VEXSEGU-425261 format. One line per field, with one value per residue (C-alpha): residue number from 1; x, y negated, z negated. Coordinates in nm, 4 decimals. Each point is the difference from the previous one (the first is absolute). Example, Ala and Ser with C-alpha at 12.3 -4.5 7.8 and 13.67 -1.06 7.14 Angstrom:
<rs>
pos <- [1_2] $
u <- [1.2300_0.1370] $
v <- [0.4500_-0.3440] $
w <- [-0.7800_0.0660] $
</rs>
This chain:
<rs>
pos <- [1_2_3_4_5_6_7_8_9_10_11_12_13_14_15_16_17_18_19_20_21_22_23_24_25_26_27_28_29_30_31_32_33_34_35_36_37_38_39_40_41_42_43_44_45_46_47_48_49_50_51_52_53_54_55_56_57_58_59_60_61_62_63_64_65_66_67_68_69_70_71_72_73_74_75_76_77_78_79_80_81_82_83_84_85_86_87_88_89_90_91_92_93_94_95_96_97_98_99_100_101_102_103_104_105_106_107_108_109_110_111_112_113_114_115_116_117_118_119_120_121_122_123_124_125_126_127_128_129_130_131_132_133_134_135_136_137_138_139_140_141_142_143_144_145_146_147_148_149_150_151_152_153_154_155_156_157_158_159_160_161_162_163_164_165_166_167_168_169_170_171_172_173_174_175_176_177_178_179_180_181_182_183_184_185_186_187_188_189_190_191_192_193_194_195_196_197_198_199_200_201_202_203_204_205_206_207_208_209_210_211_212_213_214_215_216_217_218_219_220_221_222_223_224_225_226_227_228_229_230_231_232_233_234_235_236_237_238_239_240_241_242_243_244_245_246_247_248_249_250_251_252_253_254_255_256_257_258_259_260_261_262_263_264_265_266_267_268_269_270_271_272_273_274_275_276_277_278_279_280_281_282_283_284_285_286_287_288_289_290_291_292_293_294_295_296_297_298_299_300_301_302_303_304_305_306_307_308_309_310_311_312_313_314_315_316_317_318_319_320_321_322_323_324_325_326_327_328_329_330_331_332_333_334_335_336_337_338_339_340_341_342_343_344_345_346_347_348_349_350_351_352_353_354_355_356_357_358_359_360_361_362_363_364_365_366_367_368_369_370_371_372_373_374_375_376_377_378_379_380_381_382_383_384_385_386_387_388_389_390_391_392_393_394_395_396_397_398_399_400_401_402_403_404_405_406_407_408_409_410_411_412_413_414_415_416_417_418_419_420_421_422_423_424_425_426_427_428_429] $
u <- [-18.4089_-0.1455_0.2008_-0.0288_0.2080_0.0735_0.2499_0.2660_-0.1390_-0.3494_-0.2019_-0.1990_-0.2774_-0.1853_-0.2889_-0.3153_-0.2912_-0.0187_0.3619_0.0785_0.3578_0.2361_-0.0641_0.1407_-0.1608_-0.0080_0.2528_0.2467_-0.0482_0.0592_0.3272_0.1125_-0.0915_0.2091_0.2937_-0.0374_-0.0040_0.3209_0.2258_0.3479_0.2226_-0.2109_-0.2852_-0.0443_0.0841_-0.2339_-0.3332_-0.1514_-0.3284_-0.2218_-0.3726_-0.2382_-0.3581_0.0170_0.1248_0.3310_0.2054_0.3397_0.2070_0.2858_0.3187_0.2327_0.0694_-0.1252_-0.0245_-0.2175_-0.0845_-0.2131_-0.1978_0.0139_-0.3428_0.1384_-0.1536_0.2438_0.0458_0.1876_0.1376_0.0822_0.2045_-0.2016_0.1460_-0.1973_-0.3622_-0.1824_0.2095_-0.1967_0.0859_0.1067_0.2455_0.1336_0.0517_0.1948_0.2119_0.0721_0.1412_0.2092_0.1358_0.0800_0.2175_0.2288_0.0388_0.3079_-0.0846_-0.3059_0.1659_-0.0712_-0.3763_-0.1101_-0.3239_0.0273_-0.1715_-0.2245_-0.1651_-0.3524_0.0352_0.1454_-0.2963_-0.2323_0.2258_0.0086_0.3154_0.1368_-0.0355_0.1875_0.2979_-0.0079_-0.0277_0.3145_0.1900_-0.1212_0.0999_0.3456_0.0356_-0.1188_0.2779_0.2524_-0.1310_0.0248_0.3619_0.0753_0.0429_0.3585_0.1737_0.2931_0.2466_-0.1142_0.2145_-0.1715_0.0890_-0.1567_0.0572_0.0162_0.0423_0.2879_0.2898_-0.0778_0.2011_0.2002_-0.0205_-0.0642_0.1856_-0.1484_-0.3698_0.0871_0.1565_-0.2806_-0.2767_0.1584_0.2362_-0.1973_-0.1183_0.2624_-0.2526_-0.0529_0.2069_-0.0690_0.1078_-0.0135_-0.0583_-0.1179_-0.3306_-0.1143_-0.3661_-0.2696_-0.0115_0.1367_-0.1336_-0.1468_-0.2090_-0.1096_-0.1276_-0.1948_-0.1492_-0.1039_-0.1608_-0.1847_-0.1422_-0.1213_-0.1443_-0.2048_-0.1894_-0.0379_-0.1193_-0.3636_-0.0021_-0.0177_0.2812_0.2296_-0.0841_0.0705_0.3333_0.1032_-0.0644_0.1933_0.2998_-0.0076_0.0276_0.3206_0.1486_-0.1171_0.3553_0.1118_-0.0547_-0.1808_0.1882_0.0672_0.1292_-0.1205_0.2233_0.3129_-0.0910_-0.0520_0.3548_0.1263_-0.1320_0.2856_-0.0844_0.2818_0.0939_-0.2943_-0.2589_-0.1468_-0.3245_-0.0548_-0.0222_-0.3700_-0.1167_0.2235_-0.1223_-0.3576_0.0901_0.1665_-0.3131_-0.2388_0.2034_0.1260_-0.2064_0.2824_-0.2117_-0.3594_-0.1595_-0.1213_-0.3095_0.0204_-0.2013_-0.0766_-0.0834_0.2865_-0.1658_0.1784_0.0343_0.2058_-0.0010_0.2447_0.0651_-0.0946_0.2955_0.2395_-0.1957_-0.0145_0.3688_0.1015_-0.2347_0.1295_0.3634_-0.0436_-0.1759_0.1793_0.3266_-0.1242_-0.0395_0.3512_0.2205_0.3158_0.2989_-0.2042_-0.0596_-0.3087_0.0840_-0.2548_-0.0005_0.3385_0.1086_0.3380_-0.0632_-0.1453_-0.1830_0.2247_0.3115_0.0063_0.3009_0.1715_-0.3160_-0.2187_-0.3710_-0.3145_0.0768_-0.1095_-0.1336_-0.1746_-0.1974_0.1821_0.3077_0.1093_0.3780_0.2516_0.3138_0.0620_-0.2038_-0.3611_-0.2177_-0.3590_-0.1567_-0.3451_-0.2489_-0.3269_-0.3179_-0.3177_-0.2573_-0.2687_0.0581_-0.2446_0.1329_-0.3106_0.0677_0.2985_-0.1151_0.1995_-0.2138_-0.0143_0.3324_-0.0930_-0.0315_0.3800_0.1701_0.2335_0.1953_0.0823_0.1455_0.2140_0.1245_0.0976_0.1709_0.2176_0.0856_0.0895_0.2233_0.2046_-0.0063_-0.0050_0.1608_-0.3167_0.0360_-0.1893_-0.3375_-0.2038_-0.3167_-0.3105_-0.1835_-0.3710_-0.2420_-0.1752_-0.3744_-0.2687_0.0538_0.3789_0.0790_0.2667_0.3180_-0.0487_0.1819_0.3543_0.0628_0.2889_0.1711_0.0489_0.3326_0.1617_-0.0695_0.1741_-0.2252_-0.3300_-0.2693_-0.2257_-0.3247_-0.0677_-0.2672_0.0943_-0.2574_-0.0570_-0.1797_0.2772_0.2797_0.1521_0.1037_-0.1615_0.2551_-0.0523_0.0563_0.3591_0.1383_0.3511_-0.1362_0.0050_0.3742_-0.0435_-0.3389_-0.1612_-0.3685] $
v <- [-5.1905_0.2798_0.3200_0.3703_0.2926_0.2913_0.2864_0.0688_0.1662_-0.1379_-0.1621_-0.3229_-0.1206_-0.3286_-0.0445_0.1823_0.1218_0.3220_0.1047_0.2211_-0.0816_-0.2845_-0.3222_-0.3520_-0.3207_-0.0267_-0.2857_0.2043_0.2994_-0.2231_-0.1202_0.3573_0.0937_-0.2902_0.1341_0.3414_-0.1524_-0.1972_0.0988_0.1527_0.0297_-0.2397_0.2512_0.1015_0.3548_-0.0070_0.0168_0.1207_-0.0086_0.3064_0.0818_0.1233_0.1086_-0.1443_-0.3410_-0.1808_0.0428_-0.0891_0.2759_-0.0784_0.2061_0.0949_-0.3618_-0.1332_-0.3440_-0.2950_-0.2172_-0.3100_-0.1103_-0.3681_-0.0510_0.1108_0.3482_0.2462_0.3695_0.2017_0.3274_0.2483_0.3235_0.3173_0.1916_0.3216_0.0261_-0.1216_-0.2876_-0.3166_-0.3311_-0.1515_0.2814_-0.0071_-0.3755_0.0294_0.2769_-0.2113_-0.2756_0.2586_0.1326_-0.3483_-0.0537_0.2749_-0.1587_-0.2082_-0.3663_0.0723_0.1378_-0.3359_0.0582_-0.0397_0.1630_0.0769_-0.3163_-0.0638_0.3324_-0.1150_-0.3191_0.1909_0.2364_-0.2950_-0.2004_0.0640_0.1831_-0.2860_-0.2318_0.2563_-0.0170_-0.3801_-0.0181_0.2099_-0.2372_-0.3078_0.1505_0.0774_-0.3620_-0.1285_0.2031_-0.1654_-0.3442_0.0784_0.1071_-0.3005_-0.0595_0.0434_-0.2764_0.0226_-0.2284_-0.1031_-0.1943_-0.3099_-0.2782_-0.3437_-0.3668_-0.1419_-0.3426_0.1292_0.2338_0.3498_0.3080_-0.0011_-0.2790_0.1321_-0.2463_0.0794_-0.0359_-0.2828_-0.2095_0.0866_-0.1078_-0.2530_-0.2035_-0.3141_0.1077_-0.0142_0.0872_0.3549_0.3182_0.3143_0.2730_0.3713_0.1082_0.2916_-0.0323_0.2265_0.0610_0.2688_0.0284_0.3536_0.3000_0.1781_-0.3016_-0.0741_0.3571_-0.0081_-0.3412_0.1183_0.3130_-0.2177_-0.2151_0.3107_0.1390_-0.3168_0.0844_0.3673_0.0073_-0.0588_0.0815_-0.3267_0.0950_0.0901_-0.3206_-0.2118_0.1695_-0.0204_-0.3766_-0.0505_0.1943_-0.1739_-0.3330_0.1237_0.0797_-0.3283_-0.1292_0.3288_0.0007_0.2854_0.2565_-0.1087_0.3480_0.2785_0.2694_-0.2100_-0.0955_0.3661_0.0653_-0.2917_0.1427_-0.0021_0.0926_-0.1503_0.1098_-0.0287_-0.0170_0.3494_-0.1549_-0.1239_0.3551_0.0758_-0.3330_0.0391_0.3557_-0.1231_-0.3061_0.2221_0.2119_-0.2939_-0.1867_0.2862_0.3048_0.2555_0.2874_-0.1017_-0.0307_-0.3523_-0.0809_-0.0276_-0.2031_-0.3691_-0.0135_0.0090_0.2098_0.0807_0.3777_0.2187_0.3576_0.2748_0.3403_0.2751_0.2116_-0.2667_-0.0470_0.3725_0.0457_-0.2835_0.1247_0.3571_-0.1161_-0.2077_0.2652_0.3051_-0.1432_0.0685_0.3706_0.0438_0.1925_-0.1547_0.0320_-0.0159_-0.3176_-0.1068_-0.1973_-0.1968_-0.0821_0.1556_-0.0060_0.1715_0.1966_-0.0361_0.2470_-0.0303_-0.1704_-0.1486_-0.1650_-0.0493_-0.1526_0.1464_0.0069_0.0646_-0.0250_0.2859_-0.1861_0.2181_-0.1784_0.1642_0.2117_0.1874_0.0000_0.1568_-0.2044_-0.0324_0.3103_-0.0188_0.2679_-0.0873_-0.2143_-0.1429_-0.1906_-0.1617_0.0106_-0.1914_0.2530_0.2037_0.3751_0.2814_0.3161_0.1935_-0.0545_0.2299_0.1881_0.0063_-0.2653_-0.2734_0.0738_-0.1948_-0.3105_-0.0155_-0.1638_0.1973_-0.3214_-0.0301_0.3507_-0.0776_-0.3134_0.1890_0.2688_-0.2678_-0.1463_0.3455_0.0794_-0.3185_-0.0619_0.3601_0.2016_0.2128_0.1291_-0.1330_-0.1582_-0.2688_-0.1431_-0.1679_-0.2074_-0.0768_-0.1725_0.2211_0.0395_0.2404_0.1845_0.0090_0.0457_0.2712_0.0513_0.2031_0.3323_-0.0503_-0.0223_0.1931_-0.1358_0.2588_-0.1598_0.0684_0.2374_-0.2415_-0.2972_-0.0515_-0.2653_-0.0923_-0.1958_-0.1619_-0.2344_-0.3202_-0.0982_-0.3755_0.0069_0.1760_-0.1294_0.3465_0.2358_0.3388_0.2790_0.3647_0.2657_0.1258_-0.1698_-0.1235_-0.3528_0.0495_-0.0478_-0.3660_-0.0981_0.0203_0.0846] $
w <- [4.4445_0.2141_0.0163_0.0697_-0.1259_0.2310_0.0121_0.2601_0.3147_-0.0736_0.2791_0.0068_0.2285_0.0307_-0.2458_0.1008_-0.2098_0.2025_-0.0591_-0.2989_-0.0866_-0.0800_0.1881_0.0258_0.1285_0.3816_0.0110_-0.2104_0.2280_0.3035_-0.1550_-0.0684_0.3555_0.1260_-0.1990_0.1635_0.3476_-0.0501_0.2915_0.0084_-0.3062_-0.2093_-0.0226_-0.3651_-0.1006_-0.2978_0.1820_0.3260_0.1879_-0.0238_-0.0165_-0.2687_0.0592_0.3488_-0.1169_0.0312_-0.3157_-0.1455_-0.1595_-0.2354_-0.0122_-0.2871_-0.0980_-0.3320_-0.1564_0.0860_0.2965_0.0224_0.3015_0.1046_-0.1600_-0.3379_-0.0055_-0.1596_0.0697_-0.2611_0.1374_-0.2753_0.0092_0.0380_-0.2925_-0.0062_0.0988_-0.3104_-0.1373_-0.0752_0.1615_-0.3351_-0.0752_0.3535_-0.0240_-0.3259_0.1470_0.3081_-0.2215_-0.1885_0.3291_0.1256_-0.3076_0.1328_0.3422_0.0617_-0.0393_-0.2172_-0.3101_-0.1652_-0.0193_-0.3600_-0.1170_-0.3690_-0.1264_0.2977_0.0838_-0.0839_0.2000_0.2965_0.0073_0.0571_0.2309_0.3776_0.1000_0.2087_-0.3000_-0.2127_0.2373_0.0121_-0.3779_-0.0320_0.2281_-0.1888_-0.3347_0.1384_0.1170_-0.3374_-0.1615_0.2342_-0.0926_-0.3726_0.0408_0.2198_0.3728_0.1133_0.1907_0.2383_0.1726_0.3460_0.2474_0.1389_0.2398_-0.0394_0.0686_-0.3529_-0.1576_-0.2126_0.0670_-0.1213_0.0861_0.3259_0.2567_0.3540_0.2183_0.3424_-0.0910_-0.2452_0.2762_0.2419_-0.2370_-0.2333_0.2149_-0.0775_-0.3442_-0.2695_-0.2711_0.1353_-0.0209_0.2016_-0.2408_-0.0613_-0.3586_-0.2156_-0.1825_-0.2843_0.0861_-0.0182_0.3785_0.0294_0.1939_-0.3024_-0.1035_0.3569_0.0415_-0.3250_0.0836_0.3476_-0.1462_-0.2546_0.2784_0.1820_-0.3216_-0.0499_0.3182_-0.0867_-0.3605_-0.0915_-0.3724_-0.1992_-0.2392_0.2883_0.1849_-0.3067_-0.0703_0.3673_0.0017_-0.3247_0.1258_0.3387_-0.1844_-0.1710_0.3431_0.1553_0.0618_0.1580_0.3789_0.1726_0.2062_0.3574_0.0863_-0.2309_0.1508_-0.0464_-0.3553_-0.0849_0.1173_-0.2125_-0.3276_-0.2492_-0.3551_-0.2005_-0.3474_-0.2350_0.2797_-0.0286_-0.1256_0.3566_0.1415_-0.0630_0.1442_0.3058_0.0616_0.0004_0.2089_0.2606_0.0115_0.0311_0.2607_0.2116_-0.0816_-0.0242_-0.1312_0.0741_0.3377_0.0715_0.1997_0.3758_0.2478_0.0087_-0.3714_-0.2490_-0.2694_-0.3257_-0.0154_-0.2290_0.1254_-0.0874_0.1621_-0.2439_0.1136_-0.1321_-0.3230_-0.0733_0.0765_-0.2344_-0.2724_0.0167_0.0063_-0.3154_-0.2077_0.1366_-0.1241_-0.3552_0.0818_0.1400_-0.2414_-0.1418_0.2297_0.3199_0.2021_0.1919_0.3144_0.2031_0.3698_0.0732_0.3645_0.0125_0.3196_0.3491_0.2186_0.3063_0.1306_0.3467_0.1675_-0.3355_-0.1516_-0.2731_0.0848_-0.2049_-0.3695_-0.2213_-0.3005_-0.2593_-0.2691_-0.2918_-0.0681_-0.3111_-0.0299_-0.2336_0.0375_0.3734_0.0865_0.1198_-0.1623_0.0953_0.2731_-0.0801_0.2128_-0.1116_0.2073_-0.0728_0.1140_-0.1758_0.0201_-0.0739_-0.1661_0.1072_0.3687_0.0267_0.3068_0.3228_0.1639_-0.2670_-0.1785_-0.3182_0.2293_0.0227_0.2967_0.2232_0.0650_-0.3713_-0.0001_0.3047_-0.1756_-0.3170_0.2078_0.1636_-0.3418_-0.1340_0.2948_-0.0403_-0.3765_-0.1294_0.2814_0.0210_-0.3562_-0.3005_-0.0759_0.1687_-0.1515_0.1398_-0.2637_0.0402_-0.2402_-0.2553_0.0527_-0.1180_0.3282_-0.0379_-0.3667_0.0112_0.2042_0.3168_0.0412_0.1279_0.3751_0.1574_0.3098_0.2716_0.0952_-0.3383_-0.2872_-0.2374_0.0704_-0.1856_0.0350_-0.2922_0.0216_-0.3383_-0.1435_-0.1795_-0.2614_0.0099_-0.3357_-0.1977_0.2291_0.0291_0.2759_-0.0553_0.0407_0.0964_-0.2629_-0.0297_0.3084_0.0889_-0.0480_-0.3783_0.0126_0.0998_-0.1459_-0.3412_-0.0278] $
</rs>
């Protein structure tokens, strides 16, 4: 299977001996170009047309994961963690970060790290789904009562007089009845079976293909989903059905693509792409919780307040990534940003590569959540160029409000704190 590994924000051009850079076969480049030219709201946000050395090129954005062209060619897009991280390390870290994302916490790597390093990333995701389904099969498929109506040769359940008279007036050996049947045809099984069928067309690794066929045979008597959205709403995990959760999370992803971005255009290409902002936020939230001192609480994605009210309606939610609370009181507002800073570029023009928009956003959070008094924090990934906290920022609107810009080390899974700061009250080092 032909594949290429690139990093986010990299560019690709069609194969050419004269071009010094990363290239893909012409038919793959044509497919990517078709994606870029998709009109209106279906246009992908994860790539755009550009030029390199006078040639048409495709540039990827801050989405990572894998996509596969209709011809089977795979492109793995890895997070750009620092400037010198190898593709293998970046790939392992991507899988670690995915385990923190809602719906992907079921990824298992402890006993399969070596195999995952050799396996294409798309096959890794499909393998995880198949293993989750195998676990469901081992525990047993759940059945449920389903109401049916049928014209039977014996009386079963309740006789429906109107249709019985209409169909069986001259047939005394038939009974039109309504009855309950205990069968495996329930929404959870239909979703898993439908995802298995789709997986059969996606996976190319022999082991995955074999397991997908075996599991599909187990679900042979379960019909496929006629309406995926409705079946997703019908999910009901009864008592003792928690073992279904991993398989259903993967099935939801494969069938609907909640987090990834699926391919656009006339080809339905299997693509699993994730915004790095969401991955970094989930990763920081999971590991930062370990650093929070006892008595304090780390909240995620809180949206208690809005920016404005208009005609008795609240508009524009103020939704910081993280909050540190002590009881009902908010002490610190934190926001994560997936961007590489440079501590050496602290002049008035480059400003460490910080964004003015991010500062405006934190100022709005501080005004509403902290009443313009306290500490707000911007968290960026640790790199060789940003390895220490920046000096504190003072807001001109309030002497009691401070903004801290801190690095989060993805290798040690720790937030690096400034020396002798008010943050020590809430976080351990």
